[in-house]
N, CA, C and O atoms as CSV, one atom per row, in Angstrom:
chain,resi,resn,atom,element,x,y,z
A,1,MET,N,N,9.264,104.037,117.583
A,1,MET,CA,C,8.518,104.859,116.650
A,1,MET,C,C,8.813,104.435,115.213
A,1,MET,O,O,7.907,104.368,114.383
A,2,LEU,N,N,10.076,104.151,114.923
A,2,LEU,CA,C,10.414,103.715,113.563
A,2,LEU,C,C,9.771,102.384,113.217
A,2,LEU,O,O,9.362,102.171,112.076
A,3,LEU,N,N,9.678,101.485,114.191
A,3,LEU,CA,C,9.003,100.218,113.957
A,3,LEU,C,C,7.552,100.451,113.571
A,3,LEU,O,O,7.033,99.776,112.682
A,4,ASN,N,N,6.895,101.393,114.223
A,4,ASN,CA,C,5.494,101.690,113.903
A,4,ASN,C,C,5.332,102.170,112.473
A,4,ASN,O,O,4.379,101.782,111.798
A,5,PHE,N,N,6.247,103.010,111.998
A,5,PHE,CA,C,6.167,103.488,110.618
A,5,PHE,C,C,6.354,102.334,109.633
A,5,PHE,O,O,5.626,102.226,108.646
A,6,ASP,N,N,7.328,101.479,109.908
A,6,ASP,CA,C,7.568,100.335,109.025
A,6,ASP,C,C,6.410,99.354,109.057
A,6,ASP,O,O,6.000,98.836,108.018
A,7,LEU,N,N,5.886,99.101,110.237
A,7,LEU,CA,C,4.809,98.137,110.386
A,7,LEU,C,C,3.509,98.634,109.755
A,7,LEU,O,O,2.691,97.829,109.311
A,8,GLU,N,N,3.315,99.932,109.714
A,8,GLU,CA,C,2.083,100.471,109.130
A,8,GLU,C,C,1.944,100.091,107.662
A,8,GLU,O,O,0.833,99.839,107.196
A,9,TYR,N,N,3.043,100.045,106.932
A,9,TYR,CA,C,3.005,99.621,105.528
A,9,TYR,C,C,2.464,98.197,105.415
A,9,TYR,O,O,1.601,97.920,104.581
A,10,ALA,N,N,2.971,97.300,106.251
A,10,ALA,CA,C,2.534,95.907,106.227
A,10,ALA,C,C,1.069,95.788,106.628
A,10,ALA,O,O,0.321,95.010,106.036
A,11,ILE,N,N,0.665,96.546,107.618
A,11,ILE,CA,C,-0.721,96.530,108.084
A,11,ILE,C,C,-1.661,96.988,106.970
A,11,ILE,O,O,-2.714,96.389,106.754
A,12,THR,N,N,-1.284,98.026,106.283
A,12,THR,CA,C,-2.094,98.548,105.185
A,12,THR,C,C,-2.262,97.507,104.084
A,12,THR,O,O,-3.346,97.369,103.516
A,13,LYS,N,N,-1.195,96.777,103.783
A,13,LYS,CA,C,-1.264,95.740,102.748
A,13,LYS,C,C,-2.260,94.654,103.127
A,13,LYS,O,O,-3.017,94.193,102.272
A,14,VAL,N,N,-2.277,94.237,104.385
A,14,VAL,CA,C,-3.222,93.213,104.822
A,14,VAL,C,C,-4.642,93.744,104.744
A,14,VAL,O,O,-5.544,93.029,104.307
A,15,GLN,N,N,-4.856,94.978,105.159
A,15,GLN,CA,C,-6.204,95.544,105.137
A,15,GLN,C,C,-6.706,95.751,103.720
A,15,GLN,O,O,-7.917,95.755,103.499
A,16,GLU,N,N,-5.816,95.922,102.759
A,16,GLU,CA,C,-6.224,96.072,101.361
A,16,GLU,C,C,-6.793,94.777,100.792
A,16,GLU,O,O,-7.526,94.813,99.803
A,17,ASN,N,N,-6.471,93.630,101.398
A,17,ASN,CA,C,-7.001,92.345,100.926
A,17,ASN,C,C,-8.517,92.313,100.960
A,17,ASN,O,O,-9.147,91.710,100.092
A,18,GLN,N,N,-9.114,92.964,101.968
A,18,GLN,CA,C,-10.568,92.998,102.135
A,18,GLN,C,C,-11.172,91.606,102.216
A,18,GLN,O,O,-12.281,91.383,101.730
A,19,VAL,N,N,-10.461,90.670,102.821
A,19,VAL,CA,C,-11.009,89.335,103.058
A,19,VAL,C,C,-10.885,89.019,104.534
A,19,VAL,O,O,-10.040,89.579,105.232
A,20,GLY,N,N,-11.723,88.127,104.997
A,20,GLY,CA,C,-11.629,87.699,106.379
A,20,GLY,C,C,-12.677,88.328,107.262
A,20,GLY,O,O,-13.664,88.892,106.789
A,21,LEU,N,N,-12.447,88.223,108.540
A,21,LEU,CA,C,-13.379,88.697,109.538
A,21,LEU,C,C,-13.367,90.217,109.623
A,21,LEU,O,O,-12.304,90.837,109.586
A,22,LYS,N,N,-14.541,90.812,109.737
A,22,LYS,CA,C,-14.652,92.261,109.829
A,22,LYS,C,C,-15.287,92.615,111.173
A,22,LYS,O,O,-16.397,92.175,111.473
A,23,LEU,N,N,-14.589,93.402,111.973
A,23,LEU,CA,C,-15.075,93.843,113.277
A,23,LEU,C,C,-15.116,95.360,113.318
A,23,LEU,O,O,-14.092,96.012,113.110
A,24,ASN,N,N,-16.274,95.925,113.581
A,24,ASN,CA,C,-16.425,97.385,113.669
A,24,ASN,C,C,-15.798,98.117,112.486
A,24,ASN,O,O,-15.175,99.165,112.657
A,25,GLY,N,N,-15.961,97.572,111.307
A,25,GLY,CA,C,-15.461,98.229,110.096
A,25,GLY,C,C,-13.998,97.984,109.798
A,25,GLY,O,O,-13.479,98.515,108.816
A,26,THR,N,N,-13.308,97.186,110.624
A,26,THR,CA,C,-11.891,96.907,110.413
A,26,THR,C,C,-11.719,95.438,110.053
A,26,THR,O,O,-12.289,94.564,110.706
A,27,HIS,N,N,-10.941,95.169,109.027
A,27,HIS,CA,C,-10.736,93.803,108.572
A,27,HIS,C,C,-9.611,93.108,109.323
A,27,HIS,O,O,-8.495,93.625,109.375
A,28,GLN,N,N,-9.883,91.961,109.896
A,28,GLN,CA,C,-9.002,90.888,110.330
A,28,GLN,C,C,-7.666,91.241,110.960
A,28,GLN,O,O,-6.773,90.394,110.932
A,29,LEU,N,N,-7.462,92.395,111.512
A,29,LEU,CA,C,-6.139,92.752,112.009
A,29,LEU,C,C,-6.255,93.613,113.256
A,29,LEU,O,O,-6.893,94.666,113.239
A,30,LEU,N,N,-5.640,93.162,114.328
A,30,LEU,CA,C,-5.575,93.932,115.564
A,30,LEU,C,C,-4.104,94.150,115.885
A,30,LEU,O,O,-3.334,93.193,115.956
A,31,VAL,N,N,-3.713,95.403,116.079
A,31,VAL,CA,C,-2.307,95.730,116.333
A,31,VAL,C,C,-2.219,96.618,117.558
A,31,VAL,O,O,-2.935,97.611,117.687
A,32,TYR,N,N,-1.316,96.232,118.462
A,32,TYR,CA,C,-1.062,97.056,119.638
A,32,TYR,C,C,0.407,96.909,120.001
A,32,TYR,O,O,0.897,95.793,120.179
A,33,ALA,N,N,1.102,98.012,120.110
A,33,ALA,CA,C,2.532,98.026,120.427
A,33,ALA,C,C,3.272,97.113,119.452
A,33,ALA,O,O,3.294,97.389,118.253
A,34,ASP,N,N,3.878,96.029,119.944
A,34,ASP,CA,C,4.626,95.141,119.050
A,34,ASP,C,C,3.888,93.836,118.782
A,34,ASP,O,O,4.486,92.868,118.312
A,35,GLY,N,N,2.590,93.806,119.079
A,35,GLY,CA,C,1.810,92.594,118.848
A,35,GLY,C,C,0.860,92.761,117.676
A,35,GLY,O,O,0.226,93.806,117.527
A,36,VAL,N,N,0.761,91.740,116.850
A,36,VAL,CA,C,-0.142,91.741,115.702
A,36,VAL,C,C,-0.986,90.476,115.768
A,36,VAL,O,O,-0.448,89.373,115.866
A,37,ASN,N,N,-2.296,90.631,115.714
A,37,ASN,CA,C,-3.220,89.503,115.694
A,37,ASN,C,C,-4.024,89.532,114.407
A,37,ASN,O,O,-4.698,90.517,114.106
A,38,LEU,N,N,-3.950,88.454,113.654
A,38,LEU,CA,C,-4.754,88.312,112.448
A,38,LEU,C,C,-5.993,87.511,112.792
A,38,LEU,O,O,-5.909,86.491,113.476
A,39,LEU,N,N,-7.129,87.962,112.328
A,39,LEU,CA,C,-8.397,87.279,112.566
A,39,LEU,C,C,-8.974,86.838,111.238
A,39,LEU,O,O,-8.839,87.539,110.235
A,40,GLY,N,N,-9.615,85.683,111.224
A,40,GLY,CA,C,-10.226,85.215,109.987
A,40,GLY,C,C,-11.288,84.183,110.268
A,40,GLY,O,O,-11.322,83.585,111.343
A,41,ASP,N,N,-12.155,83.977,109.296
A,41,ASP,CA,C,-13.237,83.023,109.482
A,41,ASP,C,C,-12.872,81.621,109.021
A,41,ASP,O,O,-13.644,80.686,109.232
A,42,ASN,N,N,-11.694,81.455,108.388
A,42,ASN,CA,C,-11.230,80.119,108.015
A,42,ASN,C,C,-9.707,80.119,107.881
A,42,ASN,O,O,-9.071,81.172,107.852
A,43,ILE,N,N,-9.143,78.928,107.802
A,43,ILE,CA,C,-7.686,78.783,107.786
A,43,ILE,C,C,-7.066,79.365,106.517
A,43,ILE,O,O,-5.951,79.885,106.565
A,44,ASP,N,N,-7.764,79.288,105.392
A,44,ASP,CA,C,-7.222,79.830,104.140
A,44,ASP,C,C,-7.058,81.343,104.215
A,44,ASP,O,O,-6.068,81.888,103.726
A,45,THR,N,N,-8.021,82.020,104.824
A,45,THR,CA,C,-7.933,83.466,104.997
A,45,THR,C,C,-6.747,83.823,105.883
A,45,THR,O,O,-5.998,84.752,105.581
A,46,LEU,N,N,-6.579,83.089,106.972
A,46,LEU,CA,C,-5.456,83.355,107.875
A,46,LEU,C,C,-4.116,83.134,107.185
A,46,LEU,O,O,-3.185,83.919,107.368
A,47,LYS,N,N,-4.014,82.072,106.393
A,47,LYS,CA,C,-2.770,81.808,105.663
A,47,LYS,C,C,-2.465,82.922,104.672
A,47,LYS,O,O,-1.329,83.389,104.586
A,48,LYS,N,N,-3.481,83.349,103.924
A,48,LYS,CA,C,-3.281,84.399,102.922
A,48,LYS,C,C,-2.865,85.712,103.586
A,48,LYS,O,O,-1.954,86.391,103.112
A,49,ASN,N,N,-3.535,86.062,104.679
A,49,ASN,CA,C,-3.212,87.319,105.353
A,49,ASN,C,C,-1.862,87.263,106.060
A,49,ASN,O,O,-1.161,88.273,106.130
A,50,THR,N,N,-1.492,86.106,106.579
A,50,THR,CA,C,-0.172,85.946,107.183
A,50,THR,C,C,0.914,86.095,106.129
A,50,THR,O,O,1.929,86.750,106.365
A,51,GLU,N,N,0.703,85.489,104.974
A,51,GLU,CA,C,1.661,85.607,103.880
A,51,GLU,C,C,1.782,87.062,103.410
A,51,GLU,O,O,2.887,87.543,103.160
A,52,THR,N,N,0.666,87.748,103.294
A,52,THR,CA,C,0.683,89.151,102.882
A,52,THR,C,C,1.439,90.002,103.902
A,52,THR,O,O,2.247,90.849,103.521
A,53,LEU,N,N,1.185,89.785,105.186
A,53,LEU,CA,C,1.872,90.536,106.240
A,53,LEU,C,C,3.371,90.259,106.219
A,53,LEU,O,O,4.177,91.181,106.337
A,54,THR,N,N,3.743,88.997,106.069
A,54,THR,CA,C,5.158,88.623,106.033
A,54,THR,C,C,5.863,89.235,104.824
A,54,THR,O,O,6.949,89.800,104.952
A,55,ASP,N,N,5.248,89.122,103.662
A,55,ASP,CA,C,5.845,89.666,102.430
A,55,ASP,C,C,6.006,91.179,102.517
A,55,ASP,O,O,7.057,91.711,102.159
A,56,ALA,N,N,4.981,91.873,102.985
A,56,ALA,CA,C,5.049,93.327,103.083
A,56,ALA,C,C,6.092,93.758,104.120
A,56,ALA,O,O,6.773,94.766,103.934
A,57,SER,N,N,6.214,93.007,105.193
A,57,SER,CA,C,7.216,93.325,106.215
A,57,SER,C,C,8.618,93.167,105.664
A,57,SER,O,O,9.488,94.000,105.914
A,58,GLU,N,N,8.839,92.094,104.911
A,58,GLU,CA,C,10.147,91.868,104.314
A,58,GLU,C,C,10.480,92.924,103.266
A,58,GLU,O,O,11.634,93.337,103.154
A,59,GLU,N,N,9.482,93.368,102.495
A,59,GLU,CA,C,9.688,94.447,101.506
A,59,GLU,C,C,10.193,95.702,102.193
A,59,GLU,O,O,10.998,96.449,101.636
A,60,ASP,N,N,9.712,95.927,103.407
A,60,ASP,CA,C,10.046,97.148,104.140
A,60,ASP,C,C,11.269,96.978,105.032
A,60,ASP,O,O,11.644,97.902,105.754
A,61,GLY,N,N,11.897,95.797,104.988
A,61,GLY,CA,C,13.115,95.580,105.734
A,61,GLY,C,C,12.925,94.980,107.124
A,61,GLY,O,O,13.885,94.899,107.891
A,62,LEU,N,N,11.711,94.560,107.462
A,62,LEU,CA,C,11.462,93.930,108.754
A,62,LEU,C,C,11.569,92.418,108.593
A,62,LEU,O,O,11.214,91.870,107.549
A,63,GLU,N,N,12.058,91.753,109.628
A,63,GLU,CA,C,12.141,90.285,109.596
A,63,GLU,C,C,11.508,89.721,110.836
A,63,GLU,O,O,11.470,88.503,111.010
């Protein structure tokens, strides 16, 4: 449960980017349990969103 609270901060940061693939009103991110999938229409979008997710996770104490 604590992981979910910490991970939600990182997820929100990626969704704030508003870039990449949009499915059913949700931008480029699928999360279930401990798995995170980033979706994008090109490699630059995936790199940017991966960096954002990593940075936000580290800010919140996740590695």
